[in-house]
VOGU-3710 file (C-alpha; in Angstrom, 3 decimals, decimal comma):
1> mtvaahpeqv> -131,927/51,942/-70,276  -133,622/53,284/-67,147  -136,585/55,514/-67,880  -136,488/58,021/-65,035  -139,136/60,491/-64,080  -138,711/63,955/-65,416  -136,787/65,941/-62,784  -139,655/68,430/-62,573  -142,326/65,717/-62,189  -144,164/65,137/-58,910
11> aggapatsgr> -146,483/62,530/-57,487  -149,541/64,237/-58,910  -148,117/63,988/-62,441  -147,921/67,749/-63,000  -144,695/69,695/-63,493  -143,154/70,622/-60,160  -142,343/74,152/-59,174  -138,630/74,808/-59,513  -136,709/76,278/-56,616  -136,256/79,563/-58,460
21> rvlrvllrdr> -139,935/79,795/-59,272  -140,905/79,160/-55,651  -138,418/81,811/-54,529  -139,847/84,339/-56,992  -143,373/83,644/-55,743  -142,271/84,027/-52,115  -140,414/87,288/-52,793  -143,590/88,762/-54,276  -145,600/87,764/-51,185  -145,501/90,416/-48,467
31> gavlsgayla> -146,446/87,944/-45,732  -143,661/85,557/-46,741  -141,106/88,378/-46,899  -142,077/89,766/-43,472  -142,103/86,283/-41,942  -138,722/85,463/-43,477  -137,229/88,737/-42,259  -138,443/88,160/-38,699  -137,180/84,568/-38,693  -133,821/85,755/-40,019
41> livlmaicap> -133,660/88,168/-37,063  -134,463/85,380/-34,596  -131,865/83,059/-36,151  -129,290/85,871/-36,038  -130,111/86,496/-32,363  -129,723/82,799/-31,585  -126,380/82,556/-33,389  -125,058/85,779/-31,879  -126,382/85,198/-28,341  -122,874/85,150/-26,779
51> lisaitghgp> -121,987/88,310/-28,715  -125,161/90,041/-27,511  -124,258/89,162/-23,919  -120,721/90,428/-24,419  -121,928/93,745/-25,885  -124,576/94,372/-23,236  -122,411/93,045/-20,411  -125,190/90,803/-19,120  -125,263/87,024/-19,407  -128,503/85,035/-19,346
61> ndfdtaavnt> -127,959/84,000/-15,725  -126,269/87,128/-14,358  -128,155/88,728/-11,476  -128,416/92,521/-11,340  -129,938/93,375/-7,980  -129,357/97,068/-8,654  -132,035/96,924/-11,383  -134,830/95,802/-9,028  -136,434/97,419/-6,000  -135,967/94,965/-3,151
71> dlggvpygsl> -138,184/97,081/-0,900  -141,130/96,340/-3,235  -140,463/92,630/-3,555  -138,069/92,841/-6,470  -140,133/94,907/-8,947  -137,845/96,374/-11,660  -136,991/100,052/-11,382  -138,484/102,340/-14,004  -141,399/101,828/-16,338  -142,117/98,932/-18,708
81> ggissehllg> -140,353/96,281/-16,680  -137,052/98,098/-16,290  -136,449/98,852/-19,973  -133,486/101,203/-20,213  -130,297/101,830/-22,164  -128,583/99,213/-19,990  -131,358/96,620/-20,274  -132,976/97,059/-23,689  -135,866/94,656/-22,991  -135,965/95,119/-19,242
91> vepqngrdil> -135,111/92,681/-16,455  -136,765/89,822/-14,641  -138,366/90,708/-11,286  -136,550/89,743/-8,081  -133,233/88,701/-9,652  -132,684/91,375/-12,333  -131,582/88,978/-15,079  -131,426/90,662/-18,490  -134,439/89,664/-20,617  -132,690/90,364/-23,943
101> ariaygarvs> -129,907/87,897/-23,112  -132,404/85,269/-21,993  -134,543/85,794/-25,103  -131,487/85,329/-27,330  -130,327/82,177/-25,551  -133,934/80,939/-25,365  -134,224/81,359/-29,143  -131,132/79,194/-29,551  -132,626/76,441/-27,367  -136,051/76,547/-29,063
111> liiaisatal> -134,670/76,503/-32,614  -132,130/73,757/-31,937  -134,773/71,512/-30,366  -137,396/72,251/-33,046  -135,029/71,794/-36,000  -133,438/68,665/-34,514  -136,855/67,134/-33,801  -137,986/67,983/-37,337  -134,868/66,387/-38,838  -135,257/63,195/-36,793
121> ttllgvvlgm> -139,006/63,057/-37,441  -138,439/63,498/-41,177  -135,766/60,798/-41,251  -137,965/58,291/-39,422  -141,082/59,252/-41,365  -139,445/59,020/-44,780  -137,592/55,761/-44,124  -140,473/53,909/-42,505  -143,118/55,429/-44,768  -141,208/54,444/-47,906
131> lagfyqgwad> -140,545/50,947/-46,549  -144,265/50,468/-45,930  -145,309/51,911/-49,276  -142,635/50,270/-51,401  -142,592/46,725/-50,025  -146,199/46,641/-48,728  -147,208/43,169/-47,458  -146,062/42,293/-43,942  -143,715/45,303/-43,725  -146,644/47,617/-44,406
141> qvicrimdfl> -148,795/45,838/-41,816  -146,152/46,038/-39,069  -145,307/49,705/-39,690  -148,973/50,700/-39,970  -149,784/49,014/-36,667  -146,918/50,892/-34,989  -148,186/54,159/-36,479  -151,744/53,445/-35,322  -150,445/52,604/-31,847  -148,490/55,861/-31,482
151> mafpalifmi> -151,187/58,034/-33,061  -153,788/56,616/-30,663  -151,998/58,186/-27,682  -152,827/61,762/-26,589  -149,296/62,900/-27,412  -148,950/65,897/-25,082  -150,185/63,991/-22,026  -147,806/61,116/-22,659  -144,915/63,499/-23,350  -145,521/65,103/-19,953
161> ailsalpqgn> -145,743/61,695/-18,249  -142,605/60,329/-19,921  -140,500/63,446/-19,354  -141,634/63,619/-15,715  -140,463/60,045/-15,151  -137,090/60,428/-16,900  -134,000/61,727/-15,076  -132,929/65,300/-15,812  -129,872/64,319/-17,877  -129,479/66,228/-21,143
171> rpvllvvvis> -132,967/67,696/-21,315  -132,813/69,105/-24,880  -131,812/65,673/-26,241  -134,626/63,985/-24,302  -137,092/66,521/-25,699  -135,946/65,874/-29,267  -136,283/62,106/-28,846  -139,699/62,211/-27,148  -141,147/64,727/-29,633  -139,842/62,696/-32,569
181> vfgwpylarv> -141,237/59,402/-31,263  -144,750/60,847/-31,274  -144,274/62,980/-34,405  -142,957/60,672/-37,136  -146,169/58,625/-37,775  -147,979/61,642/-39,253  -145,290/62,211/-41,871  -144,816/58,489/-42,452  -148,505/58,051/-43,268  -148,336/60,702/-45,998
191> vrgqtmtlvn> -145,071/59,301/-47,393  -146,514/55,781/-47,395  -149,586/56,846/-49,356  -147,593/58,767/-51,960  -145,048/55,954/-52,298  -147,808/53,413/-52,905  -149,104/55,655/-55,696  -145,679/56,239/-57,236  -144,550/52,609/-57,136  -147,217/51,730/-59,703
201> refveaaras> -146,517/54,661/-62,026  -145,273/54,025/-65,565  -141,810/55,488/-65,114  -141,175/53,285/-62,053  -142,443/50,181/-63,861  -140,235/51,024/-66,829  -137,191/51,448/-64,589  -137,938/48,146/-62,864  -138,349/46,371/-66,226  -135,000/47,728/-67,403
211> gastgalvfk> -133,278/46,076/-64,435  -132,913/49,001/-62,042  -131,988/47,993/-58,497  -134,183/48,667/-55,491  -131,857/51,483/-54,430  -132,104/53,101/-57,848  -135,890/52,872/-57,793  -136,093/54,428/-54,351  -133,478/57,179/-54,666  -133,760/58,059/-58,365
221> eilpnlrssl> -137,422/57,461/-59,162  -139,530/57,761/-56,004  -137,744/60,000/-53,494  -137,265/62,955/-55,905  -141,014/62,966/-56,520  -141,681/63,310/-52,785  -139,535/66,426/-52,553  -142,237/69,099/-52,617  -144,440/67,284/-50,083  -141,493/66,765/-47,727
231> ivmttlavpg> -140,419/70,411/-47,932  -143,919/71,618/-47,135  -144,527/69,153/-44,289  -141,181/69,763/-42,604  -141,614/73,527/-42,889  -145,023/73,312/-41,230  -143,708/70,927/-38,535  -141,131/73,368/-37,137  -143,620/75,871/-35,599  -145,504/73,006/-33,973
241> yvgteaglsf> -142,323/71,755/-32,338  -141,344/75,261/-31,194  -144,734/75,504/-29,485  -144,425/71,992/-28,050  -141,029/72,746/-26,509  -142,339/75,996/-25,040  -145,433/74,265/-23,670  -143,459/71,470/-22,038  -141,008/73,969/-20,533  -143,943/76,054/-19,275
251> lgvgvtpptp> -145,296/72,966/-17,510  -141,904/72,289/-15,922  -141,014/69,071/-17,775  -139,077/70,608/-20,661  -135,907/72,668/-20,513  -134,964/73,232/-16,875  -133,097/76,113/-15,185  -130,563/77,548/-15,521  -130,922/76,927/-19,295  -133,113/79,761/-20,642
261> swgqmiagsv> -136,359/78,910/-22,438  -139,222/81,080/-23,637  -141,799/78,733/-22,126  -139,898/78,751/-18,845  -139,838/82,572/-18,846  -143,599/82,727/-19,476  -144,165/80,290/-16,607  -142,037/82,484/-14,330  -144,083/85,565/-15,253  -147,408/84,105/-14,057
271> gwyavdpmyf> -147,148/85,660/-10,619  -146,126/89,060/-11,981  -148,909/89,847/-14,462  -150,352/92,676/-12,365  -147,160/94,469/-11,318  -144,845/93,741/-14,266  -146,842/92,749/-17,385  -143,827/93,267/-19,673  -142,170/90,204/-18,133  -144,954/88,169/-19,758
281> vipgaflflt> -145,508/90,288/-22,867  -141,942/90,218/-24,209  -141,223/86,442/-24,218  -144,873/85,795/-25,121  -144,605/88,139/-28,125  -141,364/86,523/-29,310  -142,900/83,050/-29,063  -146,142/84,119/-30,771  -144,414/85,932/-33,641  -141,940/83,089/-34,193
291> vlsltvlgdr> -144,650/80,442/-34,407  -146,820/82,738/-36,556  -143,943/83,540/-38,931  -142,991/79,882/-39,325  -146,622/78,953/-39,961  -147,177/81,739/-42,500  -143,931/80,943/-44,314  -144,762/77,238/-44,425  -148,247/78,000/-45,749  -146,838/80,309/-48,440
301> iraafdagea> -144,317/77,646/-49,484  -147,140/75,103/-49,729  -149,193/77,531/-51,842  -146,201/78,179/-54,125  -145,679/74,466/-54,736  -149,420/73,931/-55,309  -149,458/76,779/-57,855  -146,522/75,203/-59,675  -148,209/71,803/-59,815  -151,420/73,345/-61,138
311> s> -149,641/75,314/-63,884
//
């Protein structure tokens, strides 16, 4: 009979924190609650971006020349960058595009790219990391050399170089692929180390001795014990990828017009700091708070799992 690990057991040998226990810890943490509430708002904005445009009557690429003063070079009418009942977050200088609509559609682009890159990175990292840790030998050597090779590159510089050389095509897909290629080795290295520890644990040896197949060992004995580490690492990866997408778009090699992007909006605001600071402040604040909220929430989830393992 297969002797499986206790469902609450983790790589460190301590009882794992259950999902309900983690949720209770997070609900008692003011930082986690505020971060979760803000992220829920951003996700809702991204999902409802077409509805927001329909309600306000302004699409992300609709010009409203009546909202800007062409005699002054396209500066928005009114104070605070043209904020009014018609444009709740103001308008872009020169063209009068509604900032709220572009923020909502930009949130959709940023979240889709970040979540997709995280999913692909996690898939590659888990598969290759477990292959290296479980089989070891030549498989471990080959995968480790690939990881060392990719981790030796200054990732951002090579992302810029690669994306600059590639045709425009479907830019969000290219971003996901390029980010994932440079991102998976970091997760794979952690998964490899934990798998090498788990493969020699008593419950895995007992399952192997009882005739369990390789698939059973991997999916029933080892992978469940990587759960908490994977949740924490993927949660902390998302804000990094949101920032990476924004940075690449800011530099002109990420998402390209007319697709809205927060990084692209910040890049467009560079020449307007003095006369229209709100054009920079609003997308900059959304990007900052999103990355901060994701980071805080990921850190609180990590702390909740650590507390469960220590108890």
